[in-house]
N, C-alpha and C positions, 0 to 999 in steps of 0.2 A: 765548248764555246764555238760559235759559228765563225770560223776564221774568214769565211767569204765576206762577211760584213766589213772587216777591216780593209781587205783588198778593194772592195767596192767603194768605200769612202776615199781611199787614196786615189782611185781612178776618177771619181767625181770631182774631187778637189783639184786634181790636175787639169781636168777639162774646163772647170770654172776659171782657173787661172789663165789658161790658154785663150779663153774667150775675150779676156780683157788685156791680153798681151803682158801677162805677168809670169814670172818664173815660179814653179812649184816650190823651189827652194826658199822663197820669201815667206812661206807660210808654215808655221809650226802646228802640227796636229796634236792637241792635248787629249789623250784618251781618258775620258772621265770615268774613273773606276770606283766611284762611290757605290757601296753595296755589293761590290764584286769580291770574289774570294782571292786569296793570295795565289792559288793555283791558276785562276783565270788570268790574273795580271802576269804571272810568270810565263804563261803560254804565249801571250802577246809579246812579252819581252824577248822570248826566244825567236820571234820573227824579226827581231832587230829594232823594235820600237822602244823608245827611251823616255818619252814625255807622258806622264800620267797626272791626272787631276783628282783631288779629293775635296770634299766640302764639309766634312765633319772632323773636328780636331782630334777627338779621342780615337776615331777609326783610323785616321792617318797615322797617328802616333803608334798604334798597335801594328799596323802593316809594315811600316818602313823597316824595322829591324829584321823582318823575315824575308826581305827581298834584296836583290843586288844593289850595291852601293852606287853604281853608276846611273841609276834611274834619276831623272830630273823630276822632282815632285812639284806640282803647281797646286797652290791652294786657291780654289775657285769659288768658294761659298762665303756667306757672311761669317765673320769671325768675331767672337766676343773678345773684348780686350783682356779679360782674365784668363782666356785660353790661348792667347798668342804664344805663351811660353812652351806650350805642348808641341807646336809645329815649327816654330821659328828656325831652329837649327837644322831642320830637315828640308825646308822649303827652298826651292830654286827660284820661284817667282810667286809673289802674292798678288792675285788678280783683283782683290776686293778691298783695297785700302780706301776708306771713305770718310774718316773723321779723325780729329786731333787726338782723342783719347786712345784710339787704336794705334795711331802713329807713335804715341809715347810708349805704349806697351811693346811695340815692335822694335823700338830702339833699345830696349833693355836686353842685356845679355852680353855674352863675350863676343868680341869681334864686330865687324861691320854687319848691319842687318841686311837680309836679302832684299833685292830690289822689288819694287811694287808697281802695280798698275792702279791708277785712280779710277774707282768705279763711279759711273755717272748714271743717274736715274733719268734716262732719256725720255721715258714715258710718264714721268712725274706720278708714279704709282705709290700710294701710301704704304703698301705692304712690302715694298722692296727697299733695299739699302741703296746707297749711292748719293753722291752730291748732286744738287740741282745744277743744270747747265750754267746758270748765271753765277754760280759760286765756284765753279771749277778753277778758273784762273787764279783766284785768291788762294784757294785751298792748295793747289799744286805748288804755288810759290811758297806757301807756309811749310809744306812738307819738305821741300828742297832746303829751305832755311834751317829746318830742324835736323837735317842730315840724312834724309832718305833719298835714295836713287829712284826717281819716278821714270819708269820706262815707257809709259803710255797711258792710254785710257781703256776702260772696259765697260761694257754695257750688256744688259739683258733687256731687249725690247718687249713690249706687251705681247702676250700670246695672241696670235692671229689665226685666221682660218687657212692662210696660205703663206708661203715663204715671202712672196712679194710684199706682203704687208709690213715686213720688217725693214724693207729697203730704205724708207725715209728716215728711220731711226739710225740705221747704219751710216747713211749719208751725213746725217746731222753730227754723229760722233766724229766722223772723219773731218768735217769742217771745223769742229771744235778743236780737234787735235792740230790741224793746220794753223789755226790762230795761236794756239799755245806755244808751238815750237818756234815761233819767231823769237820769243823771249827765253824759252826753255828748250833748247835743241834736243835734249835727251828724251823729251816726251814725244816719242816717235812711233811707238807701237799701237796697235789696235787689237784688243781681245774682244772678239764678237763673232757670233754664229754658233749654233748648236745643231743637233741632229736635223731639225726641220728646216733650217734656213742657212746652213753653213756655205752653200754655194753662192747665195746672194751676198753673204758677208764677204766672201773672197772677191767677188766682183766689185764690191764697194771699198776694198782695200784692207781687209783683215790680215793681220800678221800672226794671230793666234786664233784657232778655232777650237771649241771645246765640245767634243762629240763623245757621247756615251752609248746610248741605245743602238744607234746604227752600227756601232762596232761590235758590241757584245751580244746584241740580240737580233741584228739584221732587220730592224724595224725602221720605219720612217717617222715614228712618233718623236715629239720633242723631248729633250732631256728634262 
């Protein structure tokens, strides 16, 4: 694995935070490890990194027992309700909660369910999951009433030719979050930004960035 990619992402994230007078400590880098081997994940772990993201339930369930227990696993992809049980007990934060049926499945099990981010379809793309912006307030309140801890909002903007094309969508998600937390103060975080646009996301207020290829392959392609 090209460890230089990880260090470069850390440096770029810090520079982006500094540009807008933010602390690097406000931003959690989730290393998206989908499709990566256990050895690759362990190599990054040995550098001190602890936050990893997966988007396939079966793959995550297979990897978790083979790796250190202090890893914080983030589930960042679409999750079928009938597969929630595979990852619920191992998940530190679910980034893709977007419907009542999934919420009901997430609530099943022993103990309190892990906290969630509410996914928003900011680009209104039919092929993507997420609640429409106008439905977010009602859905967030519904999730909270059901007993979920909603930590914030997540979005994947439409794929553009440049990072700057993502900025309006990140800004819109931040504004939606600001409106929501008037009534729901815990809805505070923003999960947004991937390999191709994480610096813009940080400038627009991201608290979680989800970066895969730039870490594991040292590329600038989008995850």
